[in-house]
Every structure is written in C-alpha cells, then in structure tokens.
C-alpha positions in Angstrom: 0.0 0.0 0.0 3.0 2.2 -0.5 5.6 3.0 -3.1 9.1 1.5 -3.0 10.0 -1.6 -1.0 6.4 -2.7 -0.3 5.8 -3.0 -4.1 9.1 -4.9 -4.6 8.2 -7.2 -1.8 4.7 -7.8 -3.1 6.0 -8.7 -6.5 8.9 -11.0 -5.5 7.8 -12.5 -2.2 4.0 -12.7 -2.2 1.9 -15.5 -3.8 -1.5 -14.2 -4.9 -3.9 -14.4 -7.8 -3.9 -10.6 -8.2 -1.4 -8.0 -7.1 -2.7 -4.5 -6.6 -0.4 -1.8 -5.3 -0.4 2.0 -4.6 1.9 4.8 -5.4 0.6 7.8 -3.3 2.8 10.6 -4.7 3.8 12.3 -7.9 6.2 9.9 -9.5 8.1 12.7 -11.3 8.8 14.4 -8.0 9.6 11.4 -5.8 13.1 10.5 -7.1 12.2 7.0 -8.0 13.9 5.1 -10.8 11.9 4.4 -13.8 14.3 1.8 -15.1 14.4 0.0 -11.8 10.6 0.0 -11.3 9.6 -1.0 -14.9 10.0 -4.8 -14.4 8.0 -4.6 -11.2 5.2 -2.6 -12.8 5.1 -5.1 -15.6 4.2 -7.9 -13.1 1.3 -6.1 -11.4 -2.3 -6.5 -12.2 -3.1 -2.9 -11.1 -1.3 0.2 -9.8 -3.5 2.7 -8.0 -2.8 6.3 -7.2 -4.6 9.1 -5.5 -5.2 11.9 -8.1 -5.5 12.5 -11.8 -2.2 14.4 -11.7 -0.4 11.4 -10.1 -1.9 9.0 -12.7 -0.7 11.3 -15.5 2.8 11.1 -14.0 2.7 7.3 -14.1 1.5 7.3 -17.7 4.3 9.7 -18.7 6.9 7.3 -17.2 5.3 3.9 -18.1 3.0 4.6 -21.2 3.1 0.9 -22.1 1.3 0.0 -18.8 -1.3 2.8 -18.8 -4.2 0.3 -18.7 -3.0 -0.9 -15.3 -3.2 2.6 -13.7 -6.3 3.6 -11.6 -7.2 6.6 -9.5 -8.6 5.7 -6.0 -9.1 8.9 -4.0 -8.3 9.1 -0.3 -11.4 7.9 1.5 -13.0 10.5 3.7 -16.1 10.5 5.9 -17.0 14.1 6.9 -19.4 12.7 9.6 -16.5 10.7 11.2 -14.2 13.7 11.1 -16.6 16.0 12.8 -17.4 13.4 15.5 -13.7 12.9 16.2 -13.1 16.7 16.2 -15.6 17.2 19.1 -13.0 15.8 21.6 -11.4 18.3 24.0 -8.2 20.0 22.7 -5.1 21.1 24.5 -2.4 23.0 22.6 -0.2 22.9 25.7 -0.3 26.7 26.2 -2.7 29.5 27.1 -2.3 31.3 23.9 -5.6 33.0 22.7 -4.5 34.5 19.4 -4.6 33.1 15.8 -3.4 29.6 15.3 -1.9 28.1 12.2 -1.7 24.3 12.0 0.2 21.8 9.9 -0.1 18.0 10.1 2.9 16.4 8.5 5.8 14.0 8.7 8.8 16.1 9.6 10.7 15.5 6.4 12.2 17.5 3.6 9.2 16.7 1.3 6.8 18.6 3.6 8.6 21.9 3.2 8.3 23.0 6.8 11.8 24.5 6.5 10.4 26.9 3.9 7.7 28.1 6.2 9.9 28.9 9.2 11.5 32.0 7.6 8.0 33.1 6.5 6.8 32.9 10.2 9.9 34.9 11.2 9.3 37.6 8.7 5.7 38.0 9.7 6.6 38.1 13.4 9.1 40.9 12.6 6.2 42.8 11.0 4.3 42.5 14.2 1.7 39.9 13.1 0.6 37.9 16.2 0.0 34.2 15.7 1.4 30.8 16.5 2.2 27.9 14.3 1.5 24.4 15.6 3.0 21.3 13.9 1.7 17.8 14.5 4.0 15.0 13.4 7.4 13.4 13.9 10.2 12.6 11.5 13.9 12.8 10.6 14.0 16.6 10.3 12.6 17.3 13.8 15.9 18.4 15.4 16.9 20.4 12.4 13.6 22.2 12.3 13.7 23.0 16.0 17.2 24.4 15.6 16.1 26.5 12.6 13.3 27.9 14.7 15.8 28.8 17.4 18.2 30.4 15.0 15.4 32.5 13.6 14.4 33.6 17.1 10.8 32.1 16.7 11.0 29.2 19.1 8.2 30.7 21.1 6.0 31.1 18.0 6.4 27.5 16.6 5.1 24.7 18.7 6.0 21.1 17.9 3.2 18.9 19.2 4.6 15.5 18.2 2.3 12.6 17.4 -1.4 13.0 18.3 -3.7 10.0 18.3 -6.6 12.3 17.4 -5.4 15.4 15.5 -8.9 16.5 14.5 -9.7 18.7 17.6 -6.5 20.6 16.8 -7.7 21.0 13.2 -11.1 22.2 14.3 -9.6 24.8 16.7 -7.1 26.3 14.2 -7.7 29.4 12.1 -5.6 28.4 9.1 -4.3 25.1 7.8 -0.9 25.3 6.2 0.7 22.7 3.9 4.0 24.0 2.5 5.1 20.8 0.8 7.6 20.4 -2.0 5.6 17.6 -3.5 2.5 15.6 -2.6 0.2 13.0 -4.2 -3.1 14.0 -2.8 -2.6 15.0 0.8 -5.0 13.3 3.2 -4.4 16.0 5.8 -5.6 18.6 3.2 -8.6 16.5 2.5 -9.4 16.4 6.2 -8.9 20.1 6.6 -11.4 20.6 3.7 -13.8 18.2 5.4 -13.7 20.4 8.5 -14.1 23.6 6.4 -10.7 25.2 7.4 -9.1 27.9 5.3 -6.1 26.2 3.6 -2.8 27.6 2.3 -0.8 25.3 -0.1 2.4 25.8 -1.9 2.3 25.3 -5.6 3.4 21.6 -5.7 2.4 19.8 -8.9 -0.9 18.4 -7.5 -2.0 21.3 -5.3 -4.7 22.3 -7.8 -6.2 18.8 -7.7 -7.4 19.7 -4.2 -7.8 23.4 -3.9 -9.1 26.0 -6.3 -7.0 29.0 -5.4 -9.0 32.1 -4.5 -12.3 30.1 -4.3 -11.8 27.6 -1.4 -8.2 28.2 -0.4 -4.9 29.8 -1.5 -2.0 28.3 -3.5 1.2 30.3 -3.3 4.7 30.1 -4.7 6.9 27.5 -3.0 9.2 30.1 -1.3 9.3 31.7 2.1 8.1 34.9 0.5 5.1 33.3 -1.1 4.2 31.5 2.1 4.5 34.7 4.1 2.3 36.6 1.7 -0.4 34.0 1.7 -0.3 33.6 5.5 -0.5 37.4 6.0 -3.5 37.6 3.7 -5.4 34.8 5.4 -4.6 35.9 9.0 -5.5 39.6 8.4 -8.6 39.1 6.3 -11.3 37.4 8.3 -13.8 37.9 5.5 -11.5 35.8 3.2 -11.3 33.0 5.7 -15.1 33.1 6.1 -15.5 33.0 2.3 -13.3 29.9 2.0 -15.1 28.3 5.0 -18.5 28.9 3.3 -17.3 27.5 0.0 -15.9 24.3 1.7 -19.1 23.9 3.8 -21.2 24.0 0.6 -19.5 20.8 -0.6 -19.8 17.2 0.8 -16.3 15.6 0.7 -17.6 12.3 1.9 -16.6 9.6 -0.6 -16.7 6.3 1.2 -17.9 4.6 -2.0 -14.3 4.9 -3.3 -13.8 1.5 -1.7 -15.9 0.0 -4.4 -13.1 0.7 -6.9 -10.8 -1.5 -4.8 -13.4 -4.3 -4.6 -13.8 -4.1 -8.4 -10.1 -4.5 -8.9 -9.9 -7.4 -6.5 -12.9 -9.1 -8.2 -12.1 -8.5 -11.8 -10.5 -11.4 -13.8 
C-alpha cells in the first residue's frame, strides 16, 4: 500500500492471484527510478494512485502500462471527522490568538523549513499568531534548531504525534501545507472536510485539491510566497469566512471509493 519496498516485496515474495499496489505521490517528483521500477510494474495487475495528476505522471513514465493505472481517492467521511473533532483539545499553552496548524511528517518533502522563515518575517512585521506542527520525522531536530536560530522558538510549537489530530484542526484558524511535493494529501482533504481555510504551496498536484481564490490559496513554493499567503489569510477574516463557506457547501464524503478497490480485486 506504499511505493518502493512494499511493491518490490509484493512482486517478489507474495503469492497471490492478483497483485494491486499503490503509489501515493507524484512519480516525477519522488526521485524513484523508472528503469528499476519497470519490471515490477510489468508484473502487477493494477497500480493505483490518489489523483489524476499522479496518474498522468505514471502514464508519462510507463506509457506501455497505462491500462494498469487507476485513481482511487483518499477515503473521507465528513461525519466521522466531525465526530472525532468534538473531543477536547489542549495545545499545551494558554495562547488565545490566531493559530496556524500543519499535520505532516517532519521530512524535507513537507517543506516545513520553507515556512519557518515566513513565520519569522511576519513576526518581525508584528503579526501575532502561533504555528503548531503535529507530526514526527527525521527533520525534527533540524527544524527546531532552525526555529531557534530565527528567534521564533516561542512562536512555533512542535506537538509531536497525536492519536486524534482532528480537535486541533477544528480549533485552528488556518491550515498550512508548505510541501515540496504531494500526491493527494489526506491532511488537506481532512482540513477541507472540516471547512478550514487552507494555504498550499504550488506543488504539482495542489490544484487537484484546492481552487486558489475560491476555497483556499495556492502560493509560490518560497518563504516569501508562504509569508504573503499567511498574512493575507490571517489579516482578512472575510476571506477566511468565504473559504469556509465554499468548503461547507460541498460534501467531501466519498466512502464509495472502496468499491473501486473491490472491483479491482474481483475482476478477472
């Protein structure tokens, strides 16, 4: 259910009538080897991915196998999200101002290092807010040191792993995803399900989720772009409300996506 070693293992070590695997990201941006992967893709019955943009990337790299590629969107239940989000929330401080939230693995892919200078520049301008980050990963120590070197260690709160991140998502004012690349971010889907104003960098599949200016903002993948977008969202309450209303008007529940998987399992 993941790119890389799980696919290689499934192909070479698993005995099954059908082999169906997933690649969750943009193949062009992930640094994978087309030549290395080709013989494994050849032996699969189906290769699923999470957005049309990701499927196009697979078709670009493996045009001879395009009939094996399928889009299965991240499964989302808005009712489940809202129920989980009702739990009490504790940010670990008594801060009462604007809150920006990110939910991400602390890795280079997620671009959190791009957002830290943006936070520093906005704090220098006197904009009051705090950025909370849920997640763990290999870049945690480096990100914390970067925050200290920028003098914003009091403005950036690392919350670690959270069994239920949805109350934090419900309580934030802006959801920020500054990624360098994504497939179709489940955290962004969940933020949309909870009707949160969203700020994305312009990674290749960002527009598959958010329509910039209508239900969120997509900004250049630079500290300056992130700073400009954050400032706009944090200082314009009417813009946040407009994005909230646009998201609330849609139902992002898509539990019937599982039928696509059943169909692939059952087809001959």
